[in-house]
N, C-alpha and C positions, 0 to 999 in steps of 0.2 A: 736239445731236446731229446729225450730217450725214447727210441722205437723199440718195440717188442717184436721179436722175429720168431713168433710161435707159427708153425705151418706143418702140413702133413707131407710127408715124402711122397715120390712118385707113386708108390705102390698102394697109398691111402692107408697103410696100415699101422704106420708108427708115426707118431709126434717126434718132431726135432726141436731140441731146445738148444738155443743158441746164447753163449755167454761172451761177453767181451773180457778179454785177458791180456793185460798189458805187462811190460817188462822192459828193463834196460839192457841192451845188447851193446857192448863195445862203445858206450858213450851216447847211443841213440835210443830213444824210447820207441817201442813197438807196441802195437795194440791191435789184436786179431779177434775176429769173430770166430769162435771155435764150437761146433755143432756136437751134440751127445742125442742118444736116441731117447733118453729120459733125464730128468734132472739126476746129475752125476753125485755119487758118493764122493766123499773127500779124497779117496784112494783112486777111483776113477779119473778125477778131475786132475790129480797130480800126475798120474801115468800119461794122459794123453798130453796135458801141458807141456810136460818135460819131453815128451817125444817131438812135438811140433817145435819148440824152442831150440831143442837140441839141432834140430835139422835148419833152423832160421841161423842160428849162431854159427853153424859150419859155414853157411853161405856168406856170411858177413865177416868171418874171421880173418883179422889182419895177419899177412904173412908172418910176423914174428910172434904172434899170440900161440900159446899151447892149444891143442886140440882137446877139447873137454866136454863131457855130457852136462847138459843142464839140469842143475838140480835146485829144487825149491827149498829155500830156508824157512819162509812163512809167506802168508798170503793175507792182503788187506783187501776188504770189500768196501766199495763206496755206498755210504748210506745216504740215500735221497733225502730222507726225512731230517737229518742234521747237516747234510751236504758237507760230510766229512769221512775221513777214511777210518774204518774200525778193523781191529784184528779179527780175522775170520776163526783163528784157534783150530781147536780139534772138532767142533761142531760145525758140519756142513749145512745145517738147516736153514742158513740164511741165503745159500745160493739157489737163485730162482732165473727164470727164463729173462734174458735182457740185462742180468747185473753186470756190473762193472768190477773186475777183480784187477788187482796188482800184485804179481808174484815176484818175491826178492829171492835172489840167489845168496849162498852165503858171501859175506865180504871178501872181495879180492880186487885187485888193481885194475882188471879188464871191465868190470860192471860195477859202476859207482852208485847207482840208484839216487842220482841227485834230484831234488825237488823241481817240479816243473810241470807244465801242461802235458796232457797226452794227445797224440794225434788221433782223428777219428779211427774208429775201428773198422778194419777191413778184412777181407779173406785172406788166409795165407795162400802164397803161391802154390800152384799145383804141386811142384817138386818139394813143398816144404809140408803140406799136409798129408800126413799118413793115414791111408785107408784102413790098415788092421792094427792101428796101435795098441789097442787093448791087448789082443791076442799076443803080439810080439814082444811087450814090455811088461806084462804083468807076472 
């Protein structure tokens, strides 16, 4: 069941849009609930997602793996109508509150993006969720 998580922030002035974003990190699927102040542009989505998953990747990095920034190669959106994955492409108009995305990194031996089920989406740990991502990384 999909639950839409549209709510007002504590100051009641801004709506929060929550998007489920999954990826593969070192052979494990990760699925996070990531908040935005409005429906994000594709650029805003990429910047914040890369920052969150760079921090998570660093936290999970095996000792022998190189430290690297998380970079998005392409994004797929789960289409509830067809019950399948579709390429998001360069048009972010399909991004809506509560949607499920899967972000792929460029192919490498550390992140293989094998097919399989996704874990339930959860909030990133406090040490992974940057509070000023857009300002610092754009």
